[in-house]
Every structure is written in C-alpha cells, then in structure tokens.
Backbone as JSON, one array per atom type, in Angstrom:
{
  "sequence": "MAFRLLDLLLDESMRPGDRLPGERALAETLGVGRSAVREGIAALEVLGIVETRVGSGTYLRSGTSELLPSTLSWSLLMDQDRTAELSVVRSALERAAAEQAARHRTAAQAAELERLVELQRAQVEDPVGYVETDIAFHRELALAGGNGLLAELLSTTRSLLRVWFEHAVERREDIDAAIAEHAAVVQAIVAQDPQAASQAMDLHMRTASERILRDS",
  "N": [[0.77, -0.93, 0.03], [1.95, 0.84, 0.82], [3.62, 1.39, -0.96], [1.73, 1.94, -3.53], [0.51, 4.04, -2.55], [2.9, 6.8, -2.87], [3.05, 6.34, -5.64], [0.57, 7.37, -6.52], [1.27, 9.93, -4.7], [3.23, 10.39, -7.01], [2.15, 10.65, -9.47], [0.09, 13.0, -8.74], [1.72, 14.68, -8.19], [2.66, 16.52, -6.09], [3.85, 19.2, -3.43], [6.35, 19.91, -1.68], [4.98, 20.45, 2.12], [2.69, 19.88, 1.46], [-0.67, 19.31, 1.81], [-1.91, 15.91, 2.19], [-4.8, 14.08, 0.11], [-7.41, 13.99, 2.2], [-9.2, 10.17, 3.87], [-10.93, 9.15, 3.14], [-11.14, 9.99, 0.59], [-8.64, 8.64, -0.48], [-9.25, 6.13, -0.32], [-11.32, 5.41, -2.12], [-10.27, 6.69, -4.1], [-7.81, 4.74, -4.47], [-9.21, 2.57, -4.52], [-9.45, 0.76, -2.2], [-9.96, -0.15, 1.56], [-10.63, 2.24, 4.31], [-8.55, 1.25, 6.15], [-6.56, 0.47, 5.31], [-5.29, 2.35, 3.63], [-4.61, 3.99, 6.22], [-2.07, 1.72, 7.19], [-1.02, 2.2, 4.91], [0.03, 5.14, 4.78], [1.08, 5.44, 7.86], [3.34, 3.55, 7.48], [4.97, 5.11, 5.07], [4.98, 7.42, 6.99], [6.76, 6.88, 8.73], [8.72, 5.89, 7.13], [9.59, 8.72, 6.61], [8.55, 10.42, 5.16], [5.87, 11.15, 4.74], [4.38, 13.78, 7.18], [2.09, 13.42, 10.12], [-0.36, 15.54, 11.59], [-1.94, 16.29, 14.3], [-5.09, 16.67, 14.35], [-5.33, 18.11, 12.11], [-4.16, 17.35, 9.6], [-2.65, 15.32, 7.26], [0.9, 15.75, 5.74], [2.77, 16.06, 3.13], [6.68, 15.43, 3.21], [8.85, 15.31, 1.77], [9.63, 16.6, -1.13], [8.37, 15.93, -4.78], [10.19, 14.83, -6.38], [12.05, 13.88, -5.37], [10.76, 11.28, -4.53], [11.31, 9.23, -5.56], [13.7, 7.93, -6.59], [13.56, 7.47, -3.51], [12.01, 6.0, -3.49], [12.79, 3.71, -5.57], [14.89, 3.04, -3.99], [13.84, 1.68, -1.45], [13.14, -0.3, -3.12], [15.13, -1.75, -3.67], [16.08, -2.98, -1.08], [14.53, -5.48, -1.03], [15.78, -6.55, -2.93], [18.27, -8.78, -3.75], [19.54, -8.62, -5.99], [19.28, -6.07, -7.89], [20.31, -4.33, -6.38], [23.31, -5.62, -6.58], [23.17, -5.03, -8.93], [23.56, -2.02, -9.3], [25.68, -1.24, -7.37], [27.8, -2.0, -9.08], [27.81, 0.1, -11.24], [27.61, 2.11, -9.61], [30.32, 1.75, -8.79], [31.55, 1.75, -11.55], [31.48, 4.95, -12.06], [32.6, 6.11, -9.65], [34.98, 5.37, -10.35], [36.16, 6.66, -12.44], [35.63, 9.41, -11.86], [37.5, 9.53, -9.74], [39.68, 9.25, -11.58], [39.24, 11.96, -12.81], [39.38, 13.36, -11.18], [41.64, 13.63, -10.21], [43.07, 14.63, -12.46], [41.99, 16.99, -12.65], [41.94, 18.33, -10.67], [41.63, 21.31, -7.52], [44.31, 23.1, -5.65], [43.15, 23.18, -3.32], [41.37, 21.62, -3.47], [42.33, 19.74, -3.12], [43.32, 19.3, -0.82], [40.99, 19.69, 0.84], [39.79, 16.96, 0.66], [41.83, 15.66, 1.75], [41.89, 16.4, 4.87], [39.13, 15.82, 4.75], [39.49, 13.14, 5.18], [41.38, 12.58, 7.59], [39.36, 14.33, 9.12], [37.65, 11.58, 9.16], [39.33, 9.72, 10.44], [39.32, 10.56, 13.21], [36.46, 9.68, 13.68], [35.79, 7.35, 13.73], [34.94, 5.69, 16.25], [32.13, 6.68, 16.14], [30.02, 5.7, 14.06], [27.66, 6.73, 13.22], [28.35, 9.74, 12.44], [30.45, 8.7, 10.98], [29.73, 8.3, 8.86], [28.23, 10.4, 7.42], [30.53, 11.85, 6.5], [32.05, 10.18, 5.09], [30.19, 10.06, 2.94], [30.34, 12.99, 2.54], [33.29, 13.32, 1.74], [33.21, 11.9, -0.77], [31.35, 13.23, -2.15], [32.7, 15.8, -2.47], [35.32, 14.91, -3.74], [33.72, 13.78, -6.77], [32.92, 16.27, -7.07], [35.62, 17.6, -7.85], [36.59, 16.72, -9.89], [35.61, 18.42, -11.63], [32.84, 17.26, -13.53], [29.97, 18.04, -13.85], [27.91, 16.42, -14.56], [28.28, 13.65, -14.3], [28.77, 14.28, -11.27], [26.24, 14.55, -10.69], [25.04, 12.13, -11.28], [26.55, 10.13, -9.47], [25.46, 11.31, -6.79], [23.03, 10.17, -6.98], [23.55, 7.6, -7.12], [24.35, 7.01, -5.22], [22.63, 7.69, -3.34], [20.63, 6.15, -3.34], [21.5, 3.69, -2.79], [22.24, 4.58, -0.28], [21.02, 3.69, 1.72], [22.03, 1.08, 2.89], [24.96, 1.84, 3.68], [24.79, 2.85, 6.31], [24.35, -0.08, 7.75], [26.6, -1.28, 6.57], [29.27, -0.16, 7.96], [28.87, -1.14, 10.27], [31.2, -1.98, 11.79], [34.69, -2.1, 13.63], [36.32, -2.5, 11.97], [35.89, -2.42, 9.31], [35.59, 0.43, 9.23], [37.87, 0.91, 9.42], [39.44, -0.36, 7.3], [37.8, 1.35, 5.4], [38.57, 4.06, 5.69], [41.78, 3.73, 4.86], [41.75, 3.17, 2.28], [40.49, 5.2, 1.22], [42.51, 7.0, 2.13], [44.23, 6.08, 0.28], [43.43, 6.74, -2.29], [43.4, 9.53, -2.49], [45.66, 10.43, -2.26], [46.27, 9.36, -4.16], [45.81, 11.21, -6.18], [46.32, 13.47, -4.95], [48.99, 13.86, -6.17], [48.5, 13.81, -8.47], [47.75, 11.61, -10.39], [46.48, 10.12, -12.53], [45.98, 6.85, -13.34], [47.14, 5.21, -11.13], [45.2, 6.81, -9.08], [42.54, 5.65, -10.41], [42.67, 2.7, -9.62], [43.46, 2.66, -7.15], [40.83, 3.52, -6.08], [39.14, 1.62, -7.7], [39.99, -0.76, -6.07], [39.07, 0.3, -3.85], [36.16, -0.04, -3.93], [35.67, -2.62, -4.63], [35.98, -3.5, -2.13], [33.81, -2.08, -1.09], [31.66, -2.64, -1.65], [31.59, -5.36, -1.36], [30.91, -5.51, 1.42], [28.32, -4.34, 1.61], [27.05, -5.82, 0.2], [27.46, -8.15, 1.84], [25.47, -7.31, 4.24], [23.44, -6.59, 2.98]],
  "CA": [[-0.3, 0.05, 0.04], [2.96, 2.22, 0.85], [4.03, 2.18, -3.04], [0.92, 2.59, -4.18], [0.51, 5.89, -2.1], [3.91, 6.94, -3.78], [2.76, 6.45, -6.74], [-0.49, 8.43, -6.17], [1.48, 11.33, -4.71], [4.0, 11.3, -8.16], [1.1, 10.98, -10.43], [-0.22, 14.35, -8.1], [3.12, 16.14, -8.45], [2.42, 17.15, -4.86], [5.14, 19.71, -3.15], [6.71, 19.53, 0.29], [4.04, 21.46, 2.82], [1.38, 19.7, 0.74], [-1.76, 18.27, 2.8], [-2.43, 14.29, 1.54], [-6.18, 14.06, 0.73], [-8.22, 12.41, 3.37], [-8.77, 9.28, 3.73], [-11.91, 8.49, 2.65], [-10.69, 9.98, -0.97], [-7.8, 8.15, -0.64], [-9.39, 4.88, -0.24], [-11.64, 5.62, -3.05], [-9.05, 6.81, -5.76], [-7.12, 3.62, -4.5], [-10.08, 1.05, -4.2], [-9.4, 0.09, -1.15], [-10.33, 0.23, 2.48], [-9.62, 2.87, 4.7], [-7.83, 0.67, 7.16], [-5.07, -0.22, 4.19], [-4.74, 3.79, 3.53], [-4.21, 4.12, 7.26], [-1.18, 1.6, 7.37], [0.52, 2.96, 3.96], [-0.03, 6.19, 5.53], [1.72, 5.23, 8.16], [4.57, 3.39, 6.81], [5.46, 6.5, 5.13], [5.49, 8.75, 8.35], [8.09, 5.74, 9.25], [10.17, 6.49, 6.19], [10.11, 9.95, 6.79], [8.03, 10.83, 3.65], [5.13, 12.39, 5.1], [3.82, 13.55, 8.7], [0.69, 13.81, 10.01], [-0.69, 16.39, 12.37], [-3.32, 16.1, 15.29], [-6.37, 17.45, 14.06], [-4.88, 18.51, 10.79], [-4.16, 15.87, 8.65], [-1.22, 14.26, 6.63], [1.14, 16.01, 4.84], [4.15, 15.49, 2.34], [7.52, 16.24, 4.02], [9.49, 15.42, 0.44], [9.45, 16.49, -2.97], [7.82, 14.62, -5.81], [11.43, 14.68, -7.06], [12.71, 13.13, -4.48], [10.26, 10.27, -4.11], [11.46, 8.28, -6.91], [14.82, 7.92, -5.95], [13.04, 6.96, -2.64], [11.19, 4.21, -3.89], [13.89, 2.82, -5.89], [15.89, 2.76, -2.66], [13.45, 0.81, -0.93], [12.72, -1.59, -3.75], [16.62, -2.26, -3.72], [15.85, -3.82, 0.34], [14.0, -7.07, -1.4], [15.84, -7.33, -4.3], [19.57, -7.79, -3.45], [20.32, -8.93, -7.45], [19.24, -5.05, -8.12], [21.81, -3.84, -5.29], [24.65, -5.6, -7.03], [24.13, -4.33, -10.15], [23.55, -0.55, -8.54], [26.94, -1.39, -6.66], [28.55, -1.88, -10.2], [27.79, 1.19, -11.75], [28.48, 3.17, -8.82], [31.8, 1.48, -8.96], [32.35, 2.63, -12.44], [31.43, 6.12, -11.93], [33.39, 6.37, -8.8], [36.61, 5.02, -10.93], [35.89, 8.16, -13.34], [35.61, 10.67, -11.04], [39.04, 9.77, -9.25], [40.53, 9.68, -12.87], [38.87, 13.03, -13.38], [39.97, 14.28, -10.09], [43.45, 13.26, -10.47], [43.84, 15.7, -13.35], [42.0, 18.45, -12.75], [41.36, 18.76, -8.93], [42.67, 22.62, -7.93], [45.35, 22.76, -4.49], [42.22, 23.47, -2.45], [40.15, 20.42, -3.27], [42.93, 18.55, -2.77], [43.88, 20.03, 0.58], [39.8, 18.92, 1.58], [39.92, 15.37, 0.78], [42.86, 15.11, 3.04], [41.0, 17.22, 5.49], [37.82, 14.42, 5.44], [39.81, 11.47, 5.58], [41.63, 13.05, 9.02], [38.07, 13.66, 10.16], [36.85, 10.11, 9.38], [40.06, 9.17, 11.53], [38.79, 11.22, 14.32], [35.23, 9.43, 13.99], [36.4, 5.71, 13.86], [33.65, 5.44, 17.28], [31.08, 7.1, 15.41], [29.66, 5.53, 12.63], [26.97, 7.95, 12.52], [29.15, 10.83, 11.93], [31.62, 8.65, 9.65], [29.17, 7.73, 7.26], [27.88, 11.72, 6.86], [31.51, 12.18, 6.63], [32.1, 9.11, 3.6], [29.24, 11.07, 2.18], [30.79, 14.26, 1.85], [34.08, 12.49, 0.59], [33.07, 10.99, -2.03], [30.99, 14.15, -2.99], [33.81, 16.52, -2.7], [35.97, 13.56, -5.19], [33.53, 13.86, -7.35], [32.95, 17.41, -7.41], [37.06, 18.02, -7.92], [36.75, 16.1, -11.41], [34.63, 19.39, -12.65], [32.42, 17.1, -14.31], [28.5, 17.94, -13.29], [26.89, 15.86, -14.72], [28.82, 12.7, -13.3], [28.56, 14.24, -9.54], [25.46, 14.44, -10.4], [24.88, 10.68, -11.24], [26.79, 9.64, -8.35], [24.7, 11.69, -6.0], [21.9, 9.38, -7.29], [24.12, 5.97, -6.73], [24.93, 7.42, -3.32], [21.56, 7.97, -2.45], [19.98, 5.13, -3.65], [22.9, 2.93, -1.85], [23.02, 5.04, 1.22], [20.24, 2.28, 3.08], [22.83, 0.34, 3.31], [26.05, 2.56, 3.85], [24.58, 2.74, 7.47], [25.11, -1.24, 8.09], [28.07, -1.82, 6.18], [30.49, 0.2, 8.71], [28.63, -1.16, 12.07], [32.24, -2.79, 12.79], [35.46, -0.75, 13.51], [37.79, -2.98, 10.93], [35.16, -1.88, 8.28], [36.1, 1.85, 9.38], [39.31, 1.32, 9.21], [39.72, -0.77, 6.02], [37.48, 2.68, 4.56], [39.83, 5.28, 5.72], [42.75, 3.3, 4.49], [41.34, 2.68, 0.93], [40.38, 6.72, 1.1], [43.78, 7.72, 2.15], [45.33, 5.62, -0.82], [43.05, 7.56, -3.41], [43.86, 10.95, -2.03], [47.26, 10.23, -1.77], [47.09, 9.48, -5.79], [44.84, 12.39, -6.71], [47.21, 14.95, -4.85], [49.98, 13.41, -6.86], [47.73, 13.86, -9.94], [48.25, 10.57, -11.11], [45.08, 9.16, -12.91], [46.08, 5.51, -13.5], [47.06, 5.56, -9.55], [44.04, 6.73, -8.57], [41.71, 4.91, -10.81], [43.41, 1.69, -8.99], [42.72, 3.08, -5.68], [39.35, 3.63, -6.34], [38.7, -0.04, -7.72], [39.91, -1.23, -4.75], [38.05, 0.84, -2.67], [35.12, 0.09, -4.85], [35.42, -3.7, -4.4], [35.66, -3.67, -0.74], [32.98, -1.39, -0.14], [31.14, -3.41, -2.72], [31.92, -6.59, -0.5], [30.41, -5.1, 2.73], [27.12, -3.6, 1.3], [26.52, -7.11, -0.3], [27.29, -8.68, 2.72], [24.71, -6.78, 4.93], [22.03, -6.56, 2.65]],
  "C": [[0.79, 1.08, 0.08], [3.22, 3.08, -0.99], [2.94, 2.65, -3.53], [0.52, 4.06, -4.0], [1.5, 6.68, -2.96], [3.46, 7.44, -5.07], [1.66, 7.52, -7.37], [0.27, 10.08, -5.77], [2.77, 11.48, -6.07], [3.17, 11.71, -9.56], [0.77, 12.65, -9.9], [1.01, 15.45, -8.26], [3.04, 17.37, -7.28], [3.92, 17.93, -4.38], [5.35, 19.33, -1.69], [5.02, 20.65, 0.88], [2.4, 20.74, 2.82], [0.36, 19.05, 1.59], [-2.31, 17.14, 1.31], [-4.16, 14.7, 1.34], [-6.57, 13.13, 1.81], [-8.61, 10.78, 3.04], [-9.38, 8.42, 3.08], [-11.91, 8.69, 1.12], [-9.66, 9.66, -1.29], [-8.26, 6.33, -1.06], [-10.12, 4.85, -1.78], [-11.22, 6.19, -4.17], [-8.3, 5.59, -6.04], [-7.99, 1.75, -4.65], [-9.58, 0.39, -3.46], [-9.97, -0.04, 0.61], [-9.68, 1.47, 3.12], [-8.83, 2.79, 5.45], [-6.6, 0.44, 6.4], [-4.61, 1.06, 4.1], [-3.89, 3.76, 5.13], [-2.57, 3.59, 7.76], [-0.26, 1.6, 6.04], [0.89, 4.39, 4.44], [1.03, 5.65, 6.76], [2.88, 4.63, 8.2], [5.47, 4.71, 5.9], [5.93, 7.44, 5.65], [6.79, 8.05, 8.64], [9.22, 6.15, 8.66], [10.45, 7.6, 6.07], [9.35, 11.19, 5.43], [6.75, 11.43, 4.44], [4.9, 12.42, 7.18], [2.54, 14.35, 9.27], [0.69, 14.6, 11.51], [-1.89, 16.24, 13.04], [-4.09, 16.64, 14.42], [-5.98, 18.63, 12.89], [-4.76, 17.93, 9.38], [-2.76, 15.34, 8.25], [-0.19, 15.27, 5.58], [2.63, 15.69, 4.43], [5.71, 16.64, 3.07], [8.45, 16.54, 2.62], [9.14, 15.63, -0.38], [9.02, 15.36, -3.87], [9.57, 13.95, -6.39], [12.36, 13.71, -6.03], [12.13, 11.8, -3.83], [10.72, 9.09, -5.06], [12.42, 7.43, -7.08], [14.42, 7.19, -4.77], [12.57, 5.57, -2.71], [11.76, 3.24, -4.48], [14.41, 1.96, -5.28], [15.44, 1.31, -2.17], [13.09, -0.44, -1.5], [13.94, -2.88, -4.03], [16.51, -3.39, -2.02], [15.31, -4.79, -0.35], [14.61, -7.42, -3.01], [17.97, -7.26, -4.53], [20.34, -8.3, -5.06], [20.1, -7.15, -7.94], [20.32, -4.25, -7.27], [23.11, -4.27, -5.71], [24.73, -5.03, -8.19], [24.24, -2.91, -9.97], [25.26, -0.41, -8.07], [28.14, -1.21, -8.27], [28.6, -1.0, -11.23], [27.91, 1.88, -10.78], [29.84, 2.9, -8.98], [32.7, 1.92, -10.17], [32.57, 4.11, -12.4], [32.68, 6.54, -10.96], [35.08, 6.29, -9.24], [36.91, 6.61, -11.78], [36.4, 9.0, -12.34], [36.83, 10.39, -10.82], [39.67, 9.88, -10.81], [40.33, 11.54, -12.9], [39.72, 14.16, -12.41], [41.47, 14.69, -9.94], [44.19, 14.12, -11.21], [42.97, 16.68, -13.19], [41.55, 19.14, -11.1], [42.73, 20.38, -8.6], [43.66, 21.86, -5.83], [44.52, 22.67, -3.24], [41.31, 22.2, -1.99], [40.6, 19.7, -2.3], [43.27, 18.11, -1.3], [42.28, 19.25, 1.83], [39.73, 17.7, 1.31], [40.8, 15.16, 1.63], [42.61, 15.42, 4.25], [39.78, 15.75, 5.74], [38.38, 13.06, 5.51], [40.78, 11.72, 6.92], [40.37, 12.94, 9.81], [37.18, 12.32, 10.36], [37.62, 9.21, 10.6], [39.25, 9.57, 13.21], [37.08, 11.17, 14.8], [34.74, 8.15, 14.09], [35.54, 5.53, 15.06], [32.73, 5.92, 16.77], [30.84, 6.72, 14.33], [28.84, 6.62, 12.0], [27.52, 9.32, 11.63], [30.07, 10.27, 11.07], [30.94, 8.63, 8.15], [28.43, 9.24, 6.6], [29.6, 12.15, 6.46], [32.08, 11.52, 4.84], [31.44, 10.03, 2.97], [30.01, 11.94, 1.12], [32.17, 14.03, 1.17], [34.0, 12.34, -0.29], [32.56, 12.34, -2.62], [32.02, 15.16, -3.36], [35.01, 16.1, -3.78], [35.49, 14.17, -6.22], [33.14, 15.54, -7.9], [34.83, 18.65, -8.03], [37.27, 17.54, -9.23], [36.31, 17.53, -12.17], [33.9, 19.35, -13.47], [30.75, 17.02, -13.49], [28.08, 17.09, -13.63], [27.29, 14.16, -13.85], [28.61, 12.7, -11.84], [27.39, 13.81, -9.57], [24.61, 13.0, -10.29], [25.54, 10.17, -10.06], [26.1, 9.62, -7.55], [23.52, 10.3, -5.75], [21.77, 8.0, -6.7], [23.84, 6.18, -5.75], [23.92, 7.28, -2.63], [20.34, 6.88, -2.72], [20.47, 3.57, -2.72], [22.73, 3.03, -0.27], [22.1, 3.64, 2.53], [20.92, 1.26, 3.49], [24.66, 0.52, 3.82], [25.93, 2.18, 5.11], [25.13, 1.34, 8.22], [26.41, -1.88, 7.91], [29.14, -1.05, 6.95], [29.8, 0.46, 9.83], [30.05, -1.76, 13.01], [33.25, -1.87, 12.36], [36.01, -1.36, 12.67], [37.04, -2.8, 9.63], [35.56, -0.48, 7.99], [37.01, 1.84, 8.79], [39.45, 0.9, 7.94], [39.19, 0.56, 5.07], [38.37, 3.89, 4.34], [40.68, 5.02, 4.71], [42.85, 3.49, 2.84], [41.01, 4.64, 1.06], [41.08, 7.22, 1.13], [44.76, 7.53, 0.75], [44.57, 6.89, -1.9], [43.27, 9.2, -3.49], [44.98, 11.19, -2.31], [47.36, 9.76, -3.64], [46.57, 10.45, -6.41], [45.81, 13.79, -6.51], [48.74, 15.08, -5.94], [49.63, 13.41, -8.13], [48.6, 12.83, -10.94], [46.82, 10.02, -11.1], [45.05, 7.65, -12.39], [46.23, 5.28, -12.01], [45.42, 5.26, -8.91], [43.11, 5.65, -9.11], [41.87, 3.32, -10.13], [42.86, 2.0, -8.2], [41.24, 2.82, -5.28], [38.3, 2.48, -6.62], [38.82, -0.84, -6.58], [38.87, -1.27, -3.36], [36.7, 0.33, -2.97], [34.28, -1.28, -4.63], [35.37, -4.09, -3.36], [34.25, -3.59, 0.03], [31.6, -2.75, -0.58], [30.85, -4.56, -1.43], [30.78, -6.18, 0.55], [29.34, -4.61, 2.43], [26.17, -4.82, 0.77], [26.48, -8.28, 1.02], [25.98, -8.72, 3.33], [23.53, -6.38, 4.43], [21.43, -7.94, 2.46]]
}
C-alpha cells in the first residue's frame, strides 16, 4: 500500500508542505478500505515521507523529485540482485570520478579531501558521523573532477545505496579499512596520477561493494 500511495503522490506532483487528501478520498481513489490507507500512511510516516499533524491532517515532507529515488531505494531492500547491479554502476562512476579528480583538482580541493580523511579518522568510534563524512568525501571527490553530470549521477547512486551504508560500517574493522582505502585514493589524486587514482578507487569499490552485499 505504501508503494501505491507513492505512485499516487508522484502522479499528483505534490510539493513539500502540501496536505494529502483525506482517508476517504484516498480509499476511493485507490479502491481499498480506509484501514489499508491508514497502514500505508503509517509506513510512509516511518520512512519520513509524510507527517501527520493531530487535528490537521497528513502532509508531504519530501518533494516528488525525491520520491522516485526513495521508491527505488526501498525496492533494493527486497532485491539483492538489483543492489549488486547498482554497486557495479557506482563503482564505474567512482573510478571515472577519481581519474578526473586526479587530472583537474585544485590545491584547495586536494587539501579538502585530505581534511575529510583526517576527519574520518577522528570519527572511528562514531559510525553515524563517519557515514556523513564518507558521503562528504565522495561528494567532494566528484566535484573535484569538474564534471557536473558525473557528480549528479554519483549523488543519485549513493542516495539509492545509502540504506546499506549505515549497516556496512557498523564494524570498527570495516571503518578502518575504508579510511585506509580513502587515504590511498587521495594520495594518488594529490600526486595527480589518474591511473593510480583509478586503481585505488577500484580496490575501494570492490571492498565497499562486498561490505554492502554482505549486509544486504
């Protein structure tokens, strides 16, 4: 039911802050009982897509442009083959980004990547903080390549896989390994060595994919 509600929201092109139709209207539109609608809304609320305000109604929290990636992400939870395929796509994009960063990075961008690796080391006991810094690291790396489309594609794939990131770095040894791999990528980028950057990122993506699929 949650997915059917999402389909309806996508069709309606609702905006953040918009109020959803009432339970009766949704039930009639979807051809289901009001109890099924309530269950679907409850699921969307848990996922952070909508919020229910007592005495006021249910409101959309995320824009429809964010709902499609979210829907795909949740579908990955139930399909390991899709997760594996997306990991392959992400790996190819990350290798290309590392190569481009090694060719085009500025001194300031190289310094920022080094700073983010050091920040990761300071967060080894904080998995939640580490995940945020990990995402920032890969975002900065993509931007350093100067290819806006590549950066946007990577942002989308990371968003779709993020549901697994938090599970894949719960172990201290996994965090330590990822930081060491990041450091190797940055070293190659600082040295402006595209081949070494690609190879270092390839190793990182292989082990990262193994961690994601292990926990999926």
